[in-house]
DRENDO-1510 file (C-alpha; in Angstrom, 1 decimal, always signed):
<recs>
REC; n; res; u; v; w
REC; 1; UNK; +73.4; +62.4; +62.6 .
REC; 2; UNK; +75.6; +59.4; +62.8 .
REC; 3; UNK; +75.3; +55.9; +64.3 .
REC; 4; UNK; +77.3; +55.6; +67.5 .
REC; 5; UNK; +79.1; +52.5; +66.2 .
REC; 6; UNK; +80.4; +54.4; +63.2 .
REC; 7; UNK; +82.0; +57.3; +65.2 .
REC; 8; UNK; +83.8; +55.0; +67.7 .
REC; 9; UNK; +86.4; +53.9; +65.2 .
REC; 10; UNK; +89.9; +54.6; +66.6 .
REC; 11; UNK; +88.8; +54.8; +70.2 .
REC; 12; UNK; +90.4; +52.1; +72.3 .
REC; 13; UNK; +87.3; +50.6; +73.9 .
REC; 14; UNK; +87.5; +48.6; +77.1 .
REC; 15; UNK; +83.8; +47.9; +77.7 .
REC; 16; UNK; +80.4; +48.8; +76.2 .
REC; 17; UNK; +77.2; +48.8; +78.2 .
REC; 18; UNK; +74.2; +49.1; +75.9 .
REC; 19; UNK; +73.8; +49.1; +72.1 .
REC; 20; UNK; +75.9; +51.2; +69.8 .
REC; 21; UNK; +73.3; +51.0; +67.0 .
REC; 22; UNK; +71.8; +54.3; +68.0 .
REC; 23; UNK; +71.7; +57.7; +66.4 .
REC; 24; UNK; +74.0; +60.5; +67.7 .
REC; 25; UNK; +73.5; +64.1; +66.8 .
REC; 26; UNK; +76.5; +65.7; +68.5 .
REC; 27; UNK; +79.8; +65.0; +70.3 .
REC; 28; UNK; +80.8; +67.3; +73.2 .
REC; 29; UNK; +83.1; +67.3; +76.1 .
REC; 30; UNK; +81.3; +70.1; +78.0 .
REC; 31; UNK; +78.2; +68.9; +79.9 .
REC; 32; UNK; +76.7; +72.4; +79.5 .
REC; 33; UNK; +76.6; +71.9; +75.7 .
REC; 34; UNK; +74.9; +68.5; +75.8 .
REC; 35; UNK; +71.7; +68.3; +73.8 .
REC; 36; UNK; +69.2; +65.4; +73.3 .
REC; 37; UNK; +70.8; +62.4; +71.4 .
REC; 38; UNK; +74.3; +63.8; +72.1 .
REC; 39; UNK; +77.4; +61.9; +73.1 .
REC; 40; UNK; +79.2; +63.3; +76.1 .
REC; 41; UNK; +82.9; +62.6; +76.5 .
REC; 42; UNK; +84.1; +62.8; +80.2 .
REC; 43; UNK; +87.6; +64.4; +80.2 .
REC; 44; UNK; +89.6; +64.2; +83.4 .
REC; 45; UNK; +91.4; +67.5; +84.3 .
REC; 46; UNK; +93.4; +69.1; +86.9 .
REC; 47; UNK; +90.7; +71.5; +88.1 .
REC; 48; UNK; +87.5; +69.8; +86.8 .
REC; 49; UNK; +86.8; +66.2; +86.1 .
REC; 50; UNK; +84.2; +65.5; +83.4 .
REC; 51; UNK; +83.3; +62.3; +85.1 .
REC; 52; UNK; +81.7; +64.4; +87.9 .
REC; 53; UNK; +79.3; +65.9; +85.3 .
REC; 54; UNK; +78.0; +62.7; +83.8 .
REC; 55; UNK; +74.7; +62.9; +85.7 .
REC; 56; UNK; +74.2; +66.5; +84.4 .
REC; 57; UNK; +74.9; +65.3; +80.8 .
REC; 58; UNK; +72.4; +62.5; +81.1 .
REC; 59; UNK; +69.8; +64.8; +82.5 .
REC; 60; UNK; +70.4; +67.1; +79.5 .
REC; 61; UNK; +69.6; +64.3; +77.1 .
REC; 62; UNK; +72.9; +62.5; +76.4 .
REC; 63; UNK; +72.2; +59.2; +74.7 .
REC; 64; UNK; +75.8; +58.0; +75.1 .
REC; 65; UNK; +78.6; +58.6; +77.6 .
REC; 66; UNK; +82.3; +57.9; +76.9 .
REC; 67; UNK; +84.3; +57.7; +80.1 .
REC; 68; UNK; +87.5; +56.2; +81.6 .
REC; 69; UNK; +85.7; +55.1; +84.8 .
REC; 70; UNK; +82.2; +53.8; +84.5 .
REC; 71; UNK; +79.6; +55.2; +86.9 .
REC; 72; UNK; +78.5; +52.8; +89.7 .
REC; 73; UNK; +75.9; +50.3; +88.4 .
REC; 74; UNK; +73.1; +51.9; +90.5 .
REC; 75; UNK; +73.9; +55.3; +88.9 .
REC; 76; UNK; +73.6; +54.2; +85.3 .
REC; 77; UNK; +70.5; +54.8; +83.3 .
REC; 78; UNK; +69.0; +52.1; +81.1 .
REC; 79; UNK; +68.4; +54.4; +78.1 .
REC; 80; UNK; +72.1; +55.6; +78.0 .
REC; 81; UNK; +74.9; +53.7; +76.4 .
REC; 82; UNK; +78.1; +53.8; +78.5 .
REC; 83; UNK; +81.5; +53.2; +76.7 .
REC; 84; UNK; +84.7; +52.8; +78.7 .
REC; 85; UNK; +87.9; +53.7; +77.0 .
REC; 86; UNK; +91.6; +53.9; +77.9 .
REC; 87; UNK; +91.8; +57.6; +77.3 .
REC; 88; UNK; +88.9; +59.9; +76.7 .
REC; 89; UNK; +91.2; +62.7; +75.5 .
REC; 90; UNK; +92.5; +60.6; +72.7 .
REC; 91; UNK; +89.1; +59.1; +72.0 .
REC; 92; UNK; +87.5; +62.5; +71.7 .
REC; 93; UNK; +89.7; +63.4; +68.7 .
REC; 94; UNK; +88.7; +60.2; +66.9 .
REC; 95; UNK; +85.0; +60.6; +67.7 .
REC; 96; UNK; +85.0; +64.3; +66.5 .
REC; 97; UNK; +86.8; +63.4; +63.3 .
REC; 98; UNK; +84.5; +60.4; +62.6 .
REC; 99; UNK; +81.4; +62.5; +63.3 .
REC; 100; UNK; +82.6; +65.1; +60.7 .
REC; 101; UNK; +83.4; +62.3; +58.1 .
REC; 102; UNK; +87.2; +62.7; +58.8 .
REC; 103; UNK; +87.8; +66.0; +57.0 .
REC; 104; UNK; +91.6; +65.8; +57.7 .
REC; 105; UNK; +91.8; +62.9; +55.2 .
REC; 106; UNK; +90.9; +65.2; +52.4 .
REC; 107; UNK; +93.1; +68.1; +53.5 .
REC; 108; UNK; +96.9; +68.4; +53.3 .
REC; 109; UNK; +97.5; +69.5; +56.9 .
REC; 110; UNK; +100.9; +70.7; +58.1 .
REC; 111; UNK; +101.4; +71.2; +61.8 .
REC; 112; UNK; +104.1; +73.5; +63.2 .
REC; 113; UNK; +105.3; +73.1; +66.8 .
REC; 114; UNK; +108.1; +74.8; +68.8 .
REC; 115; UNK; +108.4; +77.4; +71.6 .
REC; 116; UNK; +108.8; +80.3; +69.2 .
REC; 117; UNK; +108.1; +80.8; +65.5 .
REC; 118; UNK; +104.9; +78.8; +65.2 .
REC; 119; UNK; +102.6; +81.7; +64.4 .
REC; 120; UNK; +105.0; +83.3; +61.9 .
REC; 121; UNK; +105.6; +80.1; +60.0 .
REC; 122; UNK; +101.9; +79.0; +59.9 .
REC; 123; UNK; +100.7; +82.5; +59.0 .
REC; 124; UNK; +103.3; +83.0; +56.2 .
REC; 125; UNK; +102.4; +79.5; +54.8 .
REC; 126; UNK; +98.8; +80.4; +54.6 .
REC; 127; UNK; +99.6; +83.8; +53.0 .
REC; 128; UNK; +101.9; +82.0; +50.5 .
REC; 129; UNK; +99.2; +79.5; +49.6 .
REC; 130; UNK; +96.8; +82.3; +48.9 .
REC; 131; UNK; +99.4; +84.0; +46.7 .
REC; 132; UNK; +99.6; +80.7; +44.8 .
REC; 133; UNK; +95.8; +81.0; +44.5 .
REC; 134; UNK; +95.3; +77.9; +46.6 .
REC; 135; UNK; +92.4; +77.8; +49.0 .
REC; 136; UNK; +93.8; +77.1; +52.4 .
REC; 137; UNK; +92.9; +77.2; +56.1 .
REC; 138; UNK; +94.9; +78.6; +59.1 .
REC; 139; UNK; +94.8; +77.6; +62.7 .
REC; 140; UNK; +96.9; +79.9; +64.8 .
REC; 141; UNK; +97.3; +81.9; +68.1 .
REC; 142; UNK; +96.3; +85.1; +66.4 .
REC; 143; UNK; +93.3; +83.9; +64.3 .
REC; 144; UNK; +91.9; +81.1; +62.4 .
REC; 145; UNK; +91.1; +81.5; +58.7 .
REC; 146; UNK; +88.9; +79.6; +56.3 .
REC; 147; UNK; +90.4; +80.8; +53.0 .
REC; 148; UNK; +90.2; +84.6; +53.7 .
REC; 149; UNK; +87.4; +84.5; +56.2 .
REC; 150; UNK; +88.6; +85.2; +59.8 .
REC; 151; UNK; +87.4; +82.9; +62.6 .
REC; 152; UNK; +88.4; +84.3; +66.0 .
REC; 153; UNK; +90.9; +82.1; +67.9 .
REC; 154; UNK; +90.5; +81.4; +71.6 .
REC; 155; UNK; +93.3; +78.8; +71.9 .
REC; 156; UNK; +96.5; +78.3; +69.9 .
REC; 157; UNK; +95.1; +74.8; +69.0 .
REC; 158; UNK; +91.3; +74.4; +69.4 .
REC; 159; UNK; +89.8; +71.5; +71.3 .
REC; 160; UNK; +89.2; +68.4; +69.1 .
REC; 161; UNK; +85.5; +69.2; +68.6 .
REC; 162; UNK; +86.2; +72.7; +67.5 .
REC; 163; UNK; +89.2; +71.6; +65.4 .
REC; 164; UNK; +87.3; +69.0; +63.4 .
REC; 165; UNK; +84.5; +71.5; +62.8 .
REC; 166; UNK; +87.1; +73.9; +61.5 .
REC; 167; UNK; +88.5; +71.3; +59.1 .
REC; 168; UNK; +85.0; +70.4; +57.9 .
REC; 169; UNK; +84.2; +74.1; +57.3 .
REC; 170; UNK; +87.5; +74.4; +55.4 .
REC; 171; UNK; +86.6; +71.5; +53.1 .
REC; 172; UNK; +83.1; +73.0; +52.5 .
REC; 173; UNK; +84.9; +76.2; +51.4 .
REC; 174; UNK; +87.0; +74.3; +48.9 .
REC; 175; UNK; +90.3; +74.3; +50.9 .
REC; 176; UNK; +93.0; +71.8; +49.9 .
REC; 177; UNK; +95.6; +72.7; +52.5 .
REC; 178; UNK; +95.6; +73.7; +56.2 .
REC; 179; UNK; +98.5; +75.2; +58.2 .
REC; 180; UNK; +98.2; +75.0; +61.9 .
REC; 181; UNK; +100.1; +75.6; +65.1 .
REC; 182; UNK; +100.4; +72.6; +67.5 .
REC; 183; UNK; +101.0; +73.8; +71.0 .
REC; 184; UNK; +102.5; +71.6; +73.7 .
REC; 185; UNK; +99.3; +71.7; +75.7 .
REC; 186; UNK; +97.3; +70.5; +72.6 .
REC; 187; UNK; +99.8; +67.7; +71.9 .
REC; 188; UNK; +99.8; +66.6; +75.6 .
REC; 189; UNK; +96.0; +66.6; +75.6 .
REC; 190; UNK; +95.8; +64.7; +72.3 .
REC; 191; UNK; +93.8; +67.4; +70.5 .
REC; 192; UNK; +95.2; +66.2; +67.2 .
REC; 193; UNK; +94.1; +62.6; +67.7 .
REC; 194; UNK; +92.3; +61.5; +64.6 .
REC; 195; UNK; +93.9; +64.1; +62.4 .
REC; 196; UNK; +96.2; +62.7; +59.7 .
REC; 197; UNK; +99.1; +65.1; +58.8 .
REC; 198; UNK; +100.9; +65.7; +55.6 .
REC; 199; UNK; +103.9; +67.1; +57.5 .
REC; 200; UNK; +105.2; +68.4; +60.8 .
REC; 201; UNK; +107.6; +71.3; +61.5 .
REC; 202; UNK; +109.8; +71.8; +64.5 .
REC; 203; UNK; +111.1; +75.4; +65.0 .
REC; 204; UNK; +112.9; +75.3; +68.4 .
REC; 205; UNK; +112.4; +74.5; +72.0 .
REC; 206; UNK; +113.3; +76.6; +75.0 .
REC; 207; UNK; +112.1; +77.5; +78.5 .
REC; 208; UNK; +108.3; +77.8; +78.6 .
REC; 209; UNK; +105.1; +76.3; +80.0 .
REC; 210; UNK; +106.8; +74.5; +82.8 .
REC; 211; UNK; +103.9; +75.5; +85.1 .
REC; 212; UNK; +101.9; +73.0; +83.0 .
REC; 213; UNK; +104.4; +70.3; +82.0 .
REC; 214; UNK; +106.3; +70.2; +85.3 .
REC; 215; UNK; +109.8; +69.9; +83.8 .
REC; 216; UNK; +111.6; +70.4; +80.6 .
REC; 217; UNK; +111.8; +66.7; +79.7 .
REC; 218; UNK; +108.0; +66.5; +79.8 .
REC; 219; UNK; +107.8; +69.6; +77.6 .
REC; 220; UNK; +110.1; +68.0; +75.1 .
REC; 221; UNK; +108.1; +64.8; +75.1 .
REC; 222; UNK; +104.9; +66.7; +74.4 .
REC; 223; UNK; +106.5; +68.4; +71.3 .
REC; 224; UNK; +108.1; +65.1; +70.2 .
REC; 225; UNK; +104.7; +63.3; +70.2 .
REC; 226; UNK; +103.8; +65.2; +67.1 .
REC; 227; UNK; +106.6; +63.6; +65.1 .
REC; 228; UNK; +106.0; +60.2; +66.7 .
REC; 229; UNK; +102.5; +60.2; +65.3 .
REC; 230; UNK; +103.4; +61.2; +61.7 .
REC; 231; UNK; +102.7; +58.6; +59.1 .
REC; 232; UNK; +105.3; +57.3; +56.7 .
REC; 233; UNK; +103.8; +59.4; +53.9 .
REC; 234; UNK; +104.5; +62.6; +55.7 .
REC; 235; UNK; +107.6; +64.8; +56.0 .
REC; 236; UNK; +109.2; +65.8; +59.3 .
REC; 237; UNK; +111.0; +69.1; +58.9 .
REC; 238; UNK; +113.4; +70.2; +61.8 .
REC; 239; UNK; +115.6; +73.2; +62.4 .
REC; 240; UNK; +119.2; +71.9; +62.3 .
REC; 241; UNK; +120.4; +75.0; +64.0 .
REC; 242; UNK; +118.7; +74.3; +67.4 .
REC; 243; UNK; +119.1; +71.8; +70.2 .
REC; 244; UNK; +116.9; +68.7; +70.4 .
REC; 245; UNK; +116.0; +68.8; +66.7 .
REC; 246; UNK; +117.4; +65.2; +66.3 .
REC; 247; UNK; +115.4; +64.1; +69.4 .
REC; 248; UNK; +112.2; +65.2; +67.9 .
REC; 249; UNK; +112.5; +62.9; +64.9 .
REC; 250; UNK; +114.3; +60.0; +66.6 .
REC; 251; UNK; +111.2; +57.7; +66.4 .
REC; 252; UNK; +109.3; +59.2; +63.5 .
REC; 253; UNK; +108.1; +57.1; +60.6 .
REC; 254; UNK; +108.0; +60.2; +58.4 .
REC; 255; UNK; +110.7; +61.3; +55.9 .
REC; 256; UNK; +113.1; +63.6; +57.8 .
REC; 257; UNK; +114.4; +66.8; +56.2 .
REC; 258; UNK; +116.2; +69.7; +57.8 .
REC; 259; UNK; +116.5; +73.5; +57.4 .
REC; 260; UNK; +118.8; +76.1; +58.8 .
REC; 261; UNK; +121.0; +79.1; +58.5 .
REC; 262; UNK; +124.1; +77.9; +60.3 .
REC; 263; UNK; +124.4; +74.1; +60.2 .
REC; 264; UNK; +124.5; +71.8; +57.2 .
REC; 265; UNK; +120.9; +71.3; +56.2 .
REC; 266; UNK; +118.7; +70.1; +53.3 .
REC; 267; UNK; +117.3; +73.6; +52.9 .
REC; 268; UNK; +120.1; +76.1; +53.8 .
REC; 269; UNK; +119.9; +79.9; +53.9 .
REC; 270; UNK; +122.7; +82.4; +54.1 .
REC; 271; UNK; +122.1; +85.8; +55.6 .
REC; 272; UNK; +123.6; +88.4; +53.3 .
REC; 273; UNK; +122.3; +91.5; +55.1 .
REC; 274; UNK; +120.1; +92.1; +58.1 .
REC; 275; UNK; +118.9; +95.6; +58.8 .
REC; 276; UNK; +115.8; +97.5; +60.0 .
REC; 277; UNK; +114.9; +97.7; +56.4 .
REC; 278; UNK; +114.7; +94.0; +56.1 .
REC; 279; UNK; +116.7; +90.9; +55.2 .
REC; 280; UNK; +118.7; +89.9; +52.1 .
REC; 281; UNK; +119.0; +86.1; +52.0 .
REC; 282; UNK; +120.5; +83.6; +49.7 .
REC; 283; UNK; +118.2; +80.5; +49.4 .
REC; 284; UNK; +118.6; +77.6; +47.1 .
REC; 285; UNK; +121.0; +79.5; +44.9 .
REC; 286; UNK; +118.8; +82.5; +44.6 .
REC; 287; UNK; +118.7; +85.9; +46.3 .
REC; 288; UNK; +115.6; +86.9; +48.4 .
REC; 289; UNK; +114.8; +90.4; +49.6 .
REC; 290; UNK; +112.2; +90.6; +52.4 .
REC; 291; UNK; +110.8; +93.3; +54.7 .
REC; 292; UNK; +111.0; +90.8; +57.7 .
REC; 293; UNK; +114.0; +91.5; +60.0 .
REC; 294; UNK; +116.1; +89.3; +62.3 .
REC; 295; UNK; +118.0; +86.0; +62.1 .
REC; 296; UNK; +115.0; +84.1; +63.5 .
REC; 297; UNK; +112.9; +85.4; +60.6 .
REC; 298; UNK; +115.5; +84.1; +58.2 .
REC; 299; UNK; +115.0; +80.7; +59.9 .
REC; 300; UNK; +111.2; +81.1; +59.7 .
REC; 301; UNK; +111.3; +82.0; +56.0 .
REC; 302; UNK; +113.6; +79.0; +55.4 .
REC; 303; UNK; +111.1; +76.8; +57.1 .
REC; 304; UNK; +108.3; +78.2; +54.9 .
REC; 305; UNK; +110.3; +77.7; +51.8 .
REC; 306; UNK; +111.1; +74.2; +52.8 .
REC; 307; UNK; +107.5; +73.3; +53.4 .
REC; 308; UNK; +106.5; +74.8; +50.1 .
REC; 309; UNK; +109.1; +72.7; +48.3 .
REC; 310; UNK; +108.0; +69.6; +50.2 .
REC; 311; UNK; +104.5; +70.2; +49.0 .
REC; 312; UNK; +105.7; +70.4; +45.5 .
REC; 313; UNK; +105.3; +74.1; +44.9 .
REC; 314; UNK; +107.6; +75.9; +42.4 .
REC; 315; UNK; +110.9; +77.2; +43.8 .
REC; 316; UNK; +111.1; +80.5; +41.9 .
REC; 317; UNK; +107.4; +81.3; +42.3 .
REC; 318; UNK; +107.7; +80.6; +46.1 .
REC; 319; UNK; +110.7; +82.9; +46.5 .
REC; 320; UNK; +108.9; +85.7; +44.5 .
REC; 321; UNK; +105.9; +85.5; +46.7 .
REC; 322; UNK; +108.0; +85.3; +49.9 .
REC; 323; UNK; +109.6; +88.6; +49.0 .
REC; 324; UNK; +106.2; +90.3; +49.2 .
REC; 325; UNK; +105.2; +89.0; +52.7 .
REC; 326; UNK; +105.0; +91.1; +55.8 .
REC; 327; UNK; +105.4; +89.9; +59.4 .
REC; 328; UNK; +102.2; +88.6; +61.1 .
REC; 329; UNK; +100.6; +91.0; +63.6 .
REC; 330; UNK; +102.7; +91.4; +66.8 .
REC; 331; UNK; +105.7; +89.5; +65.4 .
REC; 332; UNK; +108.5; +92.0; +65.0 .
REC; 333; UNK; +105.8; +94.4; +63.8 .
REC; 334; UNK; +107.3; +97.8; +63.0 .
REC; 335; UNK; +105.2; +100.8; +64.1 .
REC; 336; UNK; +105.8; +104.0; +62.2 .
REC; 337; UNK; +104.3; +107.2; +63.7 .
REC; 338; UNK; +105.3; +110.7; +64.4 .
REC; 339; UNK; +108.3; +112.5; +62.8 .
REC; 340; UNK; +111.0; +111.7; +65.3 .
REC; 341; UNK; +112.9; +109.0; +63.4 .
REC; 342; UNK; +112.3; +106.5; +66.2 .
REC; 343; UNK; +112.2; +102.8; +65.4 .
REC; 344; UNK; +109.4; +101.1; +67.3 .
REC; 345; UNK; +108.7; +97.4; +67.4 .
REC; 346; UNK; +105.9; +95.3; +68.9 .
REC; 347; UNK; +106.7; +91.6; +69.5 .
REC; 348; UNK; +105.0; +88.7; +71.2 .
REC; 349; UNK; +108.2; +87.7; +72.9 .
REC; 350; UNK; +107.1; +86.3; +76.2 .
REC; 351; UNK; +109.9; +83.7; +76.9 .
REC; 352; UNK; +113.5; +84.5; +77.8 .
REC; 353; UNK; +114.7; +82.9; +74.6 .
REC; 354; UNK; +112.3; +84.8; +72.3 .
REC; 355; UNK; +113.1; +88.1; +74.1 .
REC; 356; UNK; +116.8; +87.5; +73.9 .
REC; 357; UNK; +116.6; +86.8; +70.1 .
REC; 358; UNK; +114.6; +89.9; +69.5 .
REC; 359; UNK; +116.9; +92.1; +71.5 .
REC; 360; UNK; +120.0; +90.6; +69.9 .
REC; 361; UNK; +118.5; +91.3; +66.5 .
REC; 362; UNK; +117.8; +94.9; +67.3 .
REC; 363; UNK; +121.3; +95.3; +68.6 .
REC; 364; UNK; +122.6; +94.0; +65.3 .
REC; 365; UNK; +120.4; +96.1; +63.0 .
REC; 366; UNK; +120.3; +99.4; +64.9 .
REC; 367; UNK; +122.0; +102.2; +63.0 .
REC; 368; UNK; +124.4; +103.1; +65.8 .
REC; 369; UNK; +127.1; +104.4; +63.5 .
REC; 370; UNK; +124.9; +106.8; +61.6 .
REC; 371; UNK; +123.4; +108.2; +64.8 .
REC; 372; UNK; +126.8; +108.7; +66.3 .
REC; 373; UNK; +128.0; +110.5; +63.3 .
REC; 374; UNK; +125.2; +113.0; +63.3 .
REC; 375; UNK; +124.4; +113.4; +67.1 .
REC; 376; UNK; +127.7; +112.3; +68.8 .
REC; 377; UNK; +125.9; +109.4; +70.5 .
REC; 378; UNK; +124.9; +105.8; +69.8 .
REC; 379; UNK; +121.4; +104.7; +69.3 .
REC; 380; UNK; +119.8; +103.1; +72.4 .
REC; 381; UNK; +117.3; +100.2; +72.8 .
REC; 382; UNK; +114.5; +100.9; +75.2 .
REC; 383; UNK; +112.6; +97.8; +76.2 .
REC; 384; UNK; +109.1; +97.6; +77.8 .
REC; 385; UNK; +108.3; +94.2; +79.1 .
REC; 386; UNK; +106.3; +92.3; +81.7 .
REC; 387; UNK; +105.3; +88.8; +82.6 .
REC; 388; UNK; +101.9; +87.2; +82.7 .
REC; 389; UNK; +100.2; +86.2; +85.9 .
REC; 390; UNK; +99.1; +82.7; +86.8 .
REC; 391; UNK; +101.8; +81.3; +84.5 .
REC; 392; UNK; +105.3; +79.9; +84.8 .
REC; 393; UNK; +106.9; +82.0; +87.6 .
REC; 394; UNK; +110.4; +80.6; +87.1 .
REC; 395; UNK; +111.0; +82.6; +84.0 .
REC; 396; UNK; +110.2; +86.0; +85.5 .
REC; 397; UNK; +113.6; +86.8; +86.9 .
REC; 398; UNK; +115.2; +85.4; +83.7 .
REC; 399; UNK; +113.1; +87.7; +81.5 .
REC; 400; UNK; +114.2; +90.8; +83.5 .
REC; 401; UNK; +117.8; +89.6; +83.4 .
REC; 402; UNK; +117.8; +89.1; +79.6 .
REC; 403; UNK; +116.1; +92.5; +79.0 .
REC; 404; UNK; +118.6; +94.3; +81.3 .
REC; 405; UNK; +121.6; +92.5; +79.7 .
REC; 406; UNK; +120.7; +93.4; +76.1 .
REC; 407; UNK; +118.7; +96.7; +76.3 .
REC; 408; UNK; +120.0; +100.1; +77.3 .
REC; 409; UNK; +117.0; +100.9; +79.4 .
REC; 410; UNK; +114.2; +98.6; +80.6 .
REC; 411; UNK; +110.8; +99.5; +81.9 .
REC; 412; UNK; +109.2; +96.6; +83.7 .
REC; 413; UNK; +105.4; +96.7; +83.6 .
REC; 414; UNK; +102.2; +94.7; +83.7 .
REC; 415; UNK; +101.4; +92.1; +81.1 .
REC; 416; UNK; +98.2; +90.1; +81.7 .
REC; 417; UNK; +98.3; +89.9; +85.5 .
REC; 418; UNK; +95.2; +87.8; +85.6 .
REC; 419; UNK; +94.5; +87.1; +89.3 .
REC; 420; UNK; +98.0; +88.2; +90.5 .
REC; 421; UNK; +99.2; +91.5; +91.8 .
REC; 422; UNK; +101.2; +93.3; +89.1 .
REC; 423; UNK; +103.6; +94.7; +91.7 .
REC; 424; UNK; +104.3; +91.2; +93.0 .
REC; 425; UNK; +105.1; +90.0; +89.5 .
REC; 426; UNK; +107.4; +92.9; +88.9 .
REC; 427; UNK; +109.1; +92.2; +92.2 .
REC; 428; UNK; +109.8; +88.6; +91.1 .
REC; 429; UNK; +111.2; +89.9; +87.8 .
REC; 430; UNK; +113.6; +92.2; +89.7 .
REC; 431; UNK; +115.1; +89.3; +91.6 .
REC; 432; UNK; +117.0; +88.3; +88.4 .
REC; 433; UNK; +118.9; +91.6; +88.3 .
REC; 434; UNK; +122.4; +92.2; +89.6 .
REC; 435; UNK; +123.2; +95.7; +91.0 .
REC; 436; UNK; +124.6; +96.9; +87.7 .
REC; 437; UNK; +121.6; +95.8; +85.7 .
REC; 438; UNK; +119.2; +97.2; +88.3 .
REC; 439; UNK; +120.5; +100.7; +87.6 .
REC; 440; UNK; +119.1; +100.8; +84.1 .
REC; 441; UNK; +115.7; +99.3; +85.1 .
REC; 442; UNK; +112.6; +101.2; +86.2 .
REC; 443; UNK; +109.0; +100.0; +86.6 .
REC; 444; UNK; +105.5; +101.2; +86.0 .
REC; 445; UNK; +102.5; +99.0; +86.6 .
REC; 446; UNK; +100.4; +100.9; +84.2 .
REC; 447; UNK; +101.3; +99.4; +80.8 .
REC; 448; UNK; +100.1; +102.4; +78.8 .
REC; 449; UNK; +102.1; +104.8; +81.0 .
REC; 450; UNK; +105.2; +102.5; +80.6 .
REC; 451; UNK; +104.9; +102.6; +76.8 .
REC; 452; UNK; +104.4; +106.4; +76.9 .
REC; 453; UNK; +107.4; +106.8; +79.2 .
REC; 454; UNK; +109.6; +104.9; +76.7 .
REC; 455; UNK; +108.4; +107.2; +73.9 .
REC; 456; UNK; +109.1; +110.3; +75.9 .
REC; 457; UNK; +112.7; +109.1; +76.7 .
REC; 458; UNK; +113.5; +108.0; +73.1 .
REC; 459; UNK; +115.6; +110.2; +70.9 .
REC; 460; UNK; +116.0; +110.2; +67.1 .
REC; 461; UNK; +117.6; +106.9; +66.0 .
REC; 462; UNK; +116.6; +105.0; +69.2 .
REC; 463; UNK; +114.7; +101.7; +69.1 .
REC; 464; UNK; +111.7; +101.0; +71.3 .
REC; 465; UNK; +110.7; +97.3; +71.8 .
REC; 466; UNK; +107.3; +96.6; +73.5 .
REC; 467; UNK; +107.4; +92.9; +74.2 .
REC; 468; UNK; +105.1; +90.2; +75.6 .
REC; 469; UNK; +101.6; +90.8; +74.2 .
REC; 470; UNK; +102.1; +91.2; +70.5 .
REC; 471; UNK; +98.8; +90.7; +68.6 .
REC; 472; UNK; +96.6; +90.7; +71.7 .
REC; 473; UNK; +93.9; +93.3; +71.9 .
REC; 474; UNK; +93.2; +93.0; +75.6 .
REC; 475; UNK; +94.7; +93.0; +79.0 .
REC; 476; UNK; +93.4; +90.4; +81.4 .
REC; 477; UNK; +93.0; +91.6; +85.0 .
REC; 478; UNK; +91.1; +89.8; +87.7 .
REC; 479; UNK; +89.2; +87.6; +85.3 .
REC; 480; UNK; +88.1; +90.4; +83.0 .
REC; 481; UNK; +89.5; +91.3; +79.6 .
REC; 482; UNK; +90.0; +95.1; +79.1 .
REC; 483; UNK; +90.6; +96.5; +75.7 .
REC; 484; UNK; +94.3; +97.1; +75.2 .
REC; 485; UNK; +96.4; +97.2; +72.0 .
REC; 486; UNK; +100.2; +97.6; +72.2 .
REC; 487; UNK; +100.3; +98.8; +68.6 .
REC; 488; UNK; +97.6; +101.4; +69.1 .
REC; 489; UNK; +99.1; +102.7; +72.4 .
REC; 490; UNK; +102.6; +102.9; +70.9 .
REC; 491; UNK; +101.3; +104.7; +67.8 .
REC; 492; UNK; +99.4; +107.3; +69.8 .
REC; 493; UNK; +102.4; +107.8; +72.2 .
REC; 494; UNK; +104.8; +108.3; +69.3 .
REC; 495; UNK; +102.4; +110.8; +67.7 .
REC; 496; UNK; +101.7; +112.9; +70.8 .
REC; 497; UNK; +105.0; +112.9; +72.7 .
REC; 498; UNK; +108.0; +115.1; +71.8 .
</recs>
């Protein structure tokens, strides 16, 4: 229980109607979760406006209402305190943090943003911290963790109320650090408001989420806001190899440091060898051998190393631990099954850039020469890929184009169609194909059958990439989530097909 006046710190208040010297037992932004003596924060949205639910919140027992537009005088209740603020989205983060005694102030929180690489960098940092025997939390697309306890994730970055509760639970468990993904949606919606950060990491930015942001400039601005908000005591780590990395830190107060594998950087890695067996890297004057594969994972590992050094962790111990880490679930995850010497990969790549990088990597590391020497042919790459429904439609033809350009055979299939017709999504993907590319593309709306088809067609030495869903254990169709696991389906298909 907190006094309302104590949890309002940080909210930009325009007007208060009533006394703030009242007890508050909860802070919520969903009127269905309001309980007696709660504070309801009315969030405006595209589909639903929380202001429309103020009467329901009051009927449920709300003692205070935060809003951007005050209810008409005749609609106000004398026993309810009404607080008008500039932005309820921003205010919610501050209220939630204050309600939980600002747990972020006692954690070293590092936020990672970018189109691709967020999950890998955050997850590897958490695993690295545990190898150092440090208690740490993780907030990611795949899962949230409080030390080693898994807390299911519903969003890449939780809403402010859930996020501050997570931080508080981490503190209760003895955590000293937290590594979290910061999605563009979360940054645009101020979900990190009230959260002090020890550092921010920028991995890259490419075509994604334009259905939400409207255009690429707005998408960039959302990512940039993370670095604009960093305090002078924090570090701002950017990938010197990618476009817009300087834009991200143009106005930051934080100390700027860079990492990369190609350009001059504060933390520079040289790729010595890149194969399906893993990477050999040269970092900070030392060699590192890792089971992770791909140029982008070399960049991810460099980012992890850089964060560790910025946090003051020992260089040699960090490199030793990094050599033992595996890829997170669904991120260039190798699937080994059957006895046919087929290399199978599951990856979350759901943007043109991510898919292109994965396929370029597989083209680089496939053992084409060895296969040709023993079978008289080159190894092929077979790619199974789809696009999600009710999401950015402009990337669909580009996804098919990238797949057909870089893979030897492509099977277009269903991803999470949601409310859309899978056949219509596939038809939109096909629009990106020229006549030559179209000849090596087939389609199967049944994702399990598409994966099985790739396994049937694959020959020894070939590489199968199943892209788009990665770690997900479901397929969302017409509002329902049906059990579906790319890794499990691929494993079974490799085992049963000949």
